[in-house]
C-alpha positions in Angstrom: 12.2 -7.8 -8.2 11.9 -7.0 -4.8 10.8 -9.1 -2.1 10.1 -8.4 1.8 8.4 -10.2 4.5 5.8 -9.2 6.9 4.1 -10.9 9.7 0.8 -10.0 10.2 -0.3 -8.3 13.4 -3.9 -7.2 13.1 -5.7 -9.6 15.6 -8.3 -10.3 12.6 -5.7 -10.9 9.9 -6.3 -9.4 6.4 -10.2 -9.3 6.5 -12.4 -7.2 4.3 -11.5 -3.5 5.3 -7.5 -4.0 5.5 -7.9 -6.4 2.2 -9.5 -3.3 0.5 -7.2 -0.9 1.5 -4.4 -3.1 0.3 -6.0 -3.5 -3.2 -6.5 0.3 -3.3 -2.8 1.0 -2.3 -1.5 -2.1 -4.5 -3.6 -0.4 -7.6 -1.9 3.0 -7.1 1.3 1.6 -7.6 3.1 1.0 -11.4 4.4 -2.6 -10.3 2.8 -5.9 -10.1 2.4 -6.6 -6.3 1.9 -10.4 -5.3 1.4 -11.7 -1.7 2.2 -15.4 -0.8 1.7 -17.1 2.1 3.5 -19.8 3.9 2.1 -22.5 2.3 2.7 -21.2 -1.0 -0.9 -20.0 -2.0 -0.4 -16.3 -3.7 -2.4 -13.7 -4.9 -2.1 -10.5 -7.2 -2.6 -7.8 -4.8 -5.1 -5.8 -6.8 -7.5 -8.5 -6.7 -10.0 -8.3 -3.7 -11.5 -11.8 -3.7 -8.2 -13.4 -4.4 -6.4 -11.5 -1.4 -9.4 -12.3 1.0 -9.4 -16.0 -0.4 -6.0 -16.5 0.9 -7.4 -16.3 4.7 -4.6 -14.6 6.0 -4.8 -14.5 9.9 -2.8 -12.8 12.9 0.6 -14.5 13.1 0.9 -15.5 9.4 4.1 -14.2 7.7 3.7 -13.2 4.0 6.2 -12.7 1.2 5.2 -9.6 -0.8 7.0 -9.3 -4.0 7.0 -6.4 -6.4 8.1 -6.5 -10.0 8.3 -4.1 -12.7 7.9 -0.4 -12.5 9.8 1.8 -9.7 10.2 -1.3 -7.5 12.6 0.1 -4.9 9.8 3.0 -4.1 6.9 0.6 -4.5 8.3 -1.9 -2.3 8.8 0.9 0.5 5.3 1.8 0.0 4.1 -1.6 0.5 6.3 -2.0 3.2 4.8 1.0 5.1 1.2 -0.1 4.3 1.6 -3.3 5.7 3.2 -1.7 9.1 0.3 0.7 9.2 -2.6 -1.3 8.6 -2.3 -5.0 9.0 
C-alpha cells in the first residue's frame, strides 16, 4: 500500500471536470485508488458520483491510497495527475 497527501489547488476544488478526469485516470491503473478527506470521508476514485460527493474544495488536503497492482508506478502516476489537474 502506498499513500500520499495532496492539498487541492484548483480554485473550484474537485468539481465535475477534474472529477471525470480523475475517474478516467484511476480506471486506467491496475490498483485500487481511494481518496480520503481530512474529515474521514472517503471514496474509490473510479466512482464519479462518490468522488463528487466528497465535495472537495480548494485548500482541502486529501490522502490518496494506492493498493494492489504496481503500487509504486500507480502512486507516481496519481501524484502527477493531481499536480497537473487539481
